[in-house]
N, C-alpha and C positions, 0 to 999 in steps of 0.2 A: 419485251422483257429479254434480258441477256442471260446467257449461261456461262459467261466468262467470270470466274470468281474474283478476278482482279479489277473488274469494271466497277464503277460506282453503282450503288444500289439504286434502282429506280423506285419512285414512290409507289406504294401499293394502290391498286385500283379499289375504290370504295363506292363507286357509282354503278348502278345496275345497267344503265345504257352503255357506259364505257366497257363494263364487263362483257356484255352481250356483243358489242362491236369487236372486242378482242377475240372472243370465241369464233365469231364468223370470219374475221380476218385470218385467224389461224387455220380455219377450214379451207380458205382460199389458198393459203400457202401450201397446205397438204395436197389439195387437188392439183395445184400447179406444179407440184414436184419441187417446191422450194421451202421445205420446212426449216425452221431456225433451230429447233430443239431436238437434239439427238439422244437425249437421256443419258448424257455422259456422267461418269461418277464425280467429276469436278463440280457439276451442277448440283448433284445430290449433296455434296459436302458444303457447298456455298449456301444452301438453304436449310441446313440441318439444325441450326440453332433455334429458329422460330418459324412460324408460318403465318401468313395473312392471305389466304386464298380469296379470289374474287368471285368464285362461283361454286355451287355444288351441282353436279350433273348426275341425274338419275337415268340410267340406261339399262339395256338388256345384257344378259350374260353371254350373248352370242360372241363367239371367238373372232368373228369377222368385223367386230365393231369395238376396237380398242380406243376408248374415249380420249385419253391423253394424246394419242397419235392423230386422230382425225381432227382434233382442234389445235394440234401443234402447240401443246402447252407443256411447260417444263415443271420440274419439281417445285412444290409449294404453291402452284398457281390455281389448281382446282381440286375440290374434293369429289371423289368418284364413288357412287353407290350403284351396284348392279344387282339385279334380280331378274328372274325370267319375265320377259316382257315388262320390265320395270314395275312389277306388281308390288303394291304397298303391304307391309306388315308392320308389327310394332318395332322391330329392329330397324327397318328402313325409315319409318317415321321418326324414331328417336335419333337416328343419324342426321336426318334433315334438321331436326330441332337443334342438335349440337352444332351443326355448321352455321345455322342462322344465329343462335343465341350466344354461343361461346366463341366462334371464329368470326362472326360478323360479316358473312358473305352477303353481298347485295343482290345476288342473282341465283335463282333456282331454275335449272333447265331440265325438262323432261324430254328425253330423246327416244322415239320409237325408230324402227327401221323396217325397210321393205323385206318381204319374204321371211317374216318372223316365225320361227318354228313353234313358239308357244301359242301364237295367234292361230296358226294353221292347225295345230293340234286341238285347239278349242273348237274350231269350226268342224273338224272331223268328229269330235266327241258329240257335238250337238246334232250333227247329221245322223250319227249312229244311235243316238239316244242312250249312250253309255258313258257314265262318268268314270274316269280312271280312279283307282284306289290310291290310298296313301297321300303324300303331300303334293304329288302332281295334281291330284284332284283339287287341291286348294288353288293352284294356279288357274286351272280351268274355270273354277267358280268365280274367280276375280276378273277374268277376261270375258267371260260369257256375256255380261250385260252389254259390252260394247258390240259384240257380234249380233246380239238380239236387237240392239238399237238400229243397226244398219239393215238387218234382215238377212237371214241365212241364204236366201235365193237372189240377193242383189248382185248385179254385175260387179266384178272386181271386189268381192266381199272381203278378201284378206287385206287388201290395201285400205279400204274404207274402214274396216274394223280396227286396224292398227291406228289410224288417225283418230277414230272415235275413242279408243282406249287412251291415247295420249291426252285427248281433250278431257276425258273423265278423270284421269290422274291429276291433271292440272287443277281441275275443279275441286277435287278432294283436298289437295294441298292448300288451295286458296281458302277453303272453309275450316282448315285446321286451326285450333285456337291460337297457338303461339305464332304461326305463320300469318294468320289473318291480322293479328295485332301488329306484326312487323310491316305488313303491307299497308295497313291503315296509317301507320306512323311514317310511311315513306322510306323505310329502311331496306325494303327488299321488293323485288319484282319476280314474277314467274313467267317463263317462256316455254312453249311447247314446240317441238320440231321433229323432223324425221330425217333419217340417213338413207341415202341411196347406195346400196351395195355395189352397183355397177360403176357409178361415176365418182363415188366418194363425197358427193355434195351433201351438205346439210341444208334442209329447207325449213325456214321458220314458218310455223302455222299462224294463221290470222288469230 
């Protein structure tokens, strides 16, 4: 995908496998220090009239995981939804529905990351037997089943809980009425993945 506003427009990506390949190719460019998209204002202007993104990426609010950058994607190419440890709520679910139903994205990606503060906070809360008050407690409640699935005393519990939480989020999205219908119709696929803060690499989960 080009950011040159004078270049001919490339056909939009409408296939889930092609969309996933584009995200992973972008991550390779990012890790290799050869990004194509610098988020220039000319690219913003070139894509301002309409949009046909090829993916919706659900990730964490962590400031070290800027999703457009790590996938080397330009304006108009992906919809980004971020919440603490990609926890689902009605706003997030409605946003996924909008991307699938109204924008026609063929791919939903759920991206966790190593050393996630929300996952670590959940582990600490469970160990202490104290649930934080307020809306942070909601995040803890949503992540806790993944920690409990792994086992609080398991080796590398934070890493394994993060992966379990990605898997559980993917499962919940697959079971969601509108998304499930889109999957059954062959219009959308879901991928789970994790980001390595040290290397910049994105690993697809089985």
